[in-house]
C-alpha positions in Angstrom: 121.8 90.6 252.5 121.8 87.3 251.6 121.4 86.9 247.9 120.3 84.0 246.0 119.9 82.5 242.2 116.9 83.5 240.5 116.5 87.0 242.8 116.5 90.3 241.1 120.1 91.9 241.5 120.1 94.9 243.8 120.2 98.1 241.5 123.0 100.6 241.9 124.6 103.6 240.3 128.2 104.1 240.6 130.9 106.1 238.6 133.7 104.4 236.7 137.6 105.2 236.5 136.6 108.1 234.0 133.9 109.5 236.4 131.2 108.1 234.3 128.1 106.9 235.9 126.7 103.3 235.1 123.4 102.0 236.5 122.9 98.3 236.4 119.3 98.3 235.4 120.4 100.5 232.1 122.1 97.0 231.0 118.8 94.9 231.1 118.5 93.2 227.9 122.1 91.4 228.2 124.3 89.7 230.4 126.2 91.3 232.9 129.0 90.1 235.2 129.7 92.1 238.5 132.9 90.9 239.9 133.7 92.3 243.3 137.7 92.6 244.0 139.5 93.8 246.9 141.8 96.4 245.8 143.3 98.1 243.0 147.1 97.2 241.9 147.4 94.2 244.1 148.8 90.7 242.9 145.4 88.8 242.8 143.1 92.0 241.9 145.6 92.6 239.0 145.6 89.2 237.5 141.7 89.1 237.8 141.6 92.4 235.8 143.9 91.4 233.5 142.3 87.8 232.7 139.2 90.0 231.8 141.1 92.7 229.9 142.5 89.5 227.8 139.2 87.9 227.2 137.1 91.1 226.5 136.6 90.6 223.0 135.3 87.0 223.6 133.2 87.8 226.5 131.6 90.7 224.5 130.7 88.1 221.6 129.0 86.3 224.3 127.0 89.4 224.7 128.3 90.1 228.3 129.2 93.3 230.0 131.6 93.3 232.7 131.6 95.5 235.5 134.7 95.6 238.2 133.7 97.0 241.6 135.9 97.8 244.7 135.7 100.5 247.3 138.6 102.3 245.8 138.0 105.9 244.8 137.4 107.0 240.9 141.3 108.5 241.3 143.0 105.0 242.2 140.6 103.2 239.4 141.8 105.7 236.9 145.3 104.9 237.6 144.9 101.3 237.8 143.1 101.3 234.5 145.7 103.1 232.6 148.7 101.2 234.0 147.1 98.0 233.1 145.0 99.3 229.7 141.7 98.3 231.1 138.7 99.0 228.9 135.9 98.0 230.9 134.2 99.9 233.7 135.8 99.8 237.1 133.4 101.3 239.4 134.0 103.1 242.7 131.7 101.9 245.5 133.5 104.3 248.3 130.8 104.6 250.4 130.2 100.7 250.5 126.6 100.7 249.5 126.7 98.1 246.7 129.2 95.8 248.7 126.9 95.8 251.5 123.6 95.2 249.2 125.8 92.2 247.5 127.0 90.7 251.1 130.6 91.0 249.7 131.8 93.3 252.7 132.6 91.1 255.4 135.1 90.0 258.1 138.2 88.7 256.8 141.5 87.2 258.2 145.0 87.9 257.3 148.1 86.7 259.1 146.2 86.0 262.2 144.6 89.4 262.0 140.6 90.2 261.3 139.4 93.2 259.3 136.5 94.3 257.1 137.2 94.0 253.4 135.8 93.0 250.2 135.6 89.4 249.2 136.5 88.3 245.8 133.2 87.1 244.3 131.2 87.6 240.9 127.6 87.8 240.2 126.1 86.9 236.6 123.1 88.7 236.0 120.7 87.6 233.1 119.1 90.1 230.5 116.0 90.2 233.1 118.4 91.4 235.6 118.0 88.4 237.9 121.1 86.7 239.3 121.9 83.6 237.0 125.0 82.3 238.9 127.1 83.5 242.2 130.8 82.7 241.8 131.7 82.5 245.5 135.2 80.8 245.1 136.8 82.9 242.4 140.4 82.0 241.0 141.7 85.5 239.8 144.0 84.2 236.9 141.1 82.3 235.1 137.8 83.6 236.3 137.0 85.0 232.8 137.4 81.5 231.4 135.2 80.0 233.7 132.7 82.7 232.9 133.1 82.2 229.2 132.4 78.5 230.0 129.3 79.2 231.8 128.3 81.9 228.5 129.1 78.9 226.1 126.0 77.0 227.2 123.6 80.1 226.6 
């Protein structure tokens, strides 16, 4: 699916690291950042998650809800969240419906090998449920600060 700014974000319901289900449309009325990442407990994904953790209070002051999504299982998310004290929802998209709906499940290359995987991309959703910004080139270690800069102009 080719998503664009101004379009209503595809709705979904997914379980978090505690097995609690979250539905995107239930968060209408607030800004939501959906950040997609490849895999729990890998260097870049850990940097990105910890960057959001370390900026969580400031992000919440900006009235922003963070939702991390990968294709890892609830059990794997639970371990990852505990290991790094992550207190925001990390959603398990094990059947890949959401990564496909957002167009982030794609062909990737590593060391000359091609494989399918999740792209590191984020979507800022406005209070009406529309995509306000698509972050296609995410720097894991500083992504929260980039989002905070965008939220400061609201």
